[in-house]
C-alpha positions as CSV (number, residue, x, y, z in Angstrom):
1,X,-14.7,12.0,3.1
2,X,-11.7,10.3,4.7
3,X,-10.0,7.0,4.3
4,X,-8.7,4.6,6.9
5,X,-5.8,2.2,6.7
6,X,-5.1,-0.4,9.4
7,X,-1.6,-1.7,10.3
8,X,-0.8,-4.9,12.2
9,X,2.5,-6.9,12.6
10,X,3.5,-10.3,11.2
11,X,5.5,-11.8,14.1
12,X,6.4,-15.3,12.9
13,X,10.1,-14.9,13.9
14,X,9.5,-13.3,17.4
15,X,6.7,-15.6,18.8
16,X,9.0,-17.5,21.2
17,X,10.6,-14.3,22.5
18,X,7.2,-12.6,23.0
19,X,5.8,-15.6,24.9
20,X,8.8,-15.3,27.2
21,X,7.9,-11.7,28.1
22,X,4.6,-12.8,29.7
23,X,2.4,-9.9,30.9
24,X,4.7,-7.3,29.4
25,X,4.1,-8.5,25.9
26,X,0.9,-6.5,25.2
27,X,2.5,-3.2,26.4
28,X,5.6,-3.9,24.3
29,X,3.5,-4.7,21.2
30,X,1.5,-1.4,21.6
31,X,4.8,0.6,21.9
32,X,6.2,-1.0,18.8
33,X,3.1,-0.6,16.7
34,X,2.8,3.1,17.7
35,X,6.4,3.7,16.8
36,X,5.9,2.0,13.5
37,X,2.7,4.0,12.8
38,X,4.5,7.3,13.5
39,X,7.4,6.3,11.3
40,X,5.0,5.3,8.5
41,X,3.1,8.6,8.8
42,X,6.3,10.6,8.5
43,X,7.4,8.6,5.4
44,X,4.0,9.0,3.8
45,X,3.9,12.7,4.5
46,X,7.3,13.2,2.9
47,X,6.5,11.1,-0.2
48,X,3.1,12.8,-0.8
49,X,4.7,16.2,-0.3
50,X,7.4,15.4,-2.8
51,X,4.8,14.1,-5.3
52,X,2.4,17.0,-5.0
53,X,4.8,19.9,-4.3
54,X,3.2,21.1,-1.1
55,X,4.8,21.4,2.3
56,X,5.3,18.4,4.5
57,X,3.6,20.2,7.4
58,X,0.4,20.7,5.3
59,X,0.3,17.0,4.5
60,X,1.0,15.9,8.1
61,X,-1.9,18.0,9.4
62,X,-4.3,15.9,7.3
63,X,-3.1,12.6,8.7
64,X,-4.4,11.2,12.0
65,X,-3.2,8.1,13.8
66,X,-5.4,6.0,16.1
67,X,-2.7,4.5,18.4
68,X,-2.5,1.0,19.6
69,X,-2.9,0.1,23.3
70,X,-2.4,-3.2,25.2
71,X,-6.0,-4.2,24.7
72,X,-6.2,-3.3,21.0
73,X,-2.9,-4.1,19.2
74,X,-3.6,-2.2,16.0
75,X,-2.7,1.2,14.5
76,X,-5.0,2.9,12.1
77,X,-4.0,5.8,9.9
78,X,-6.8,8.2,8.8
79,X,-6.4,10.6,6.0
80,X,-8.9,13.5,5.8
81,X,-10.6,13.9,2.4
82,X,-10.6,17.7,2.3
83,X,-9.4,19.3,-0.8
84,X,-6.2,21.3,-0.4
85,X,-6.3,25.1,-0.9
86,X,-4.6,26.1,-4.1
87,X,-2.3,28.5,-2.2
88,X,-0.5,25.4,-0.9
89,X,0.6,24.5,-4.5
90,X,3.2,27.3,-4.8
91,X,0.7,29.8,-6.0
92,X,2.2,33.0,-7.3
93,X,0.6,36.2,-8.4
94,X,0.0,39.8,-7.4
95,X,-1.3,40.2,-3.9
96,X,-3.8,41.9,-3.8
97,X,-4.1,42.3,-7.6
98,X,-6.4,45.3,-7.7
99,X,-7.3,44.3,-11.3
100,X,-3.7,44.2,-12.4
101,X,-1.7,41.2,-13.4
102,X,-2.3,38.1,-15.4
103,X,-3.9,36.0,-12.7
104,X,-2.4,33.3,-10.4
105,X,0.0,30.5,-11.4
106,X,0.3,27.3,-9.4
107,X,2.2,24.0,-9.6
108,X,0.3,20.7,-9.5
109,X,1.9,17.2,-10.0
110,X,1.1,17.5,-13.7
111,X,2.9,20.8,-14.1
112,X,2.3,24.6,-13.8
113,X,-1.1,26.1,-14.5
114,X,-2.6,29.6,-14.6
115,X,-6.0,31.0,-13.7
116,X,-6.4,34.3,-15.5
117,X,-9.0,36.0,-13.4
118,X,-7.9,34.7,-9.9
119,X,-6.1,36.6,-7.2
120,X,-4.3,36.0,-3.9
121,X,-5.7,37.7,-0.9
122,X,-5.5,37.6,2.9
123,X,-8.9,37.7,4.7
124,X,-9.5,39.7,7.8
125,X,-9.3,36.5,9.9
126,X,-5.8,35.9,8.6
127,X,-6.6,33.2,6.1
128,X,-4.5,33.5,2.9
129,X,-5.8,31.9,-0.3
130,X,-6.4,32.0,-4.0
131,X,-9.8,33.4,-4.9
132,X,-11.9,34.1,-7.9
133,X,-15.0,36.2,-8.5
134,X,-18.0,34.3,-9.7
135,X,-19.3,37.1,-11.9
136,X,-18.0,40.5,-13.0
137,X,-19.5,42.0,-9.9
138,X,-17.5,42.6,-6.7
139,X,-19.2,39.8,-4.8
140,X,-19.5,36.8,-4.5
141,X,-15.9,35.3,-4.4
142,X,-14.9,31.7,-3.9
143,X,-11.7,30.1,-2.8
144,X,-10.0,27.7,-5.3
145,X,-8.8,24.3,-4.3
146,X,-6.5,21.6,-5.7
147,X,-6.9,17.8,-5.4
148,X,-7.7,15.8,-2.2
149,X,-5.1,13.8,-0.4
150,X,-6.8,10.4,-0.1
151,X,-6.3,9.7,-3.8
152,X,-2.6,10.5,-3.6
153,X,-2.1,8.4,-0.4
154,X,-3.3,5.2,-2.0
155,X,-0.4,5.3,-4.4
156,X,2.1,5.3,-1.4
157,X,0.3,2.7,0.8
158,X,3.0,0.0,0.2
159,X,5.6,2.5,1.4
160,X,3.7,3.0,4.6
161,X,3.5,-0.7,5.3
162,X,7.2,-1.2,4.6
163,X,8.4,1.6,6.7
164,X,5.9,1.0,9.6
165,X,6.7,-2.7,9.6
166,X,10.4,-2.2,9.7
167,X,10.3,0.4,12.5
168,X,7.8,-1.7,14.6
169,X,9.9,-4.9,14.3
170,X,13.1,-3.0,15.2
171,X,11.4,-1.3,18.2
172,X,10.0,-4.7,19.3
173,X,13.5,-6.2,19.3
174,X,14.7,-3.3,21.4
175,X,11.8,-3.7,23.8
176,X,12.6,-7.4,24.2
177,X,16.3,-6.7,24.8
178,X,15.5,-4.0,27.3
179,X,13.1,-6.3,29.2
180,X,15.7,-9.1,29.3
181,X,18.4,-6.7,30.6
182,X,16.0,-5.5,33.4
183,X,15.2,-9.1,34.4
184,X,18.9,-10.0,34.4
185,X,19.7,-7.0,36.7
186,X,16.8,-7.9,39.1
187,X,17.9,-11.6,39.2
188,X,21.5,-10.6,40.0
189,X,20.4,-8.3,42.9
């Protein structure tokens, strides 16, 4: 499961300036939207990481941006719906436990928790996680997971629109100034 959020600009104050740019306007719009989308993604990743207690890099990996181009002036942010491995929530415990210890503790947004019969292990492929045996037998074991990101992201959607909009408008103003300075230089020559 994944969720998709679209982002477009409200350009009421810049319409005249954009018409003046002519054929360069779609390219400038795409650059501004892409810059805004990237800034919004960064702000969202930081806010969600602070809220959940997991690393910013782990959150950023789950966000994908469909960038704008001159034919499609729209940025879309897609958040993957995978559940986050419990190891990402500051899981602590003996590794490997070998039957010793009191399980694994972790920190979710609601506070710390403990799973008494869980253990932390690194698999042969290098994957590190929190695991639990399904029965008293040696096998099977399953990895434990925390919440999924799309639910947390919905809470911070207004932040994304604010940061992305501000960054896009600022970039668009810079693009317009740059294009005007290039035109002034070419007219002077």
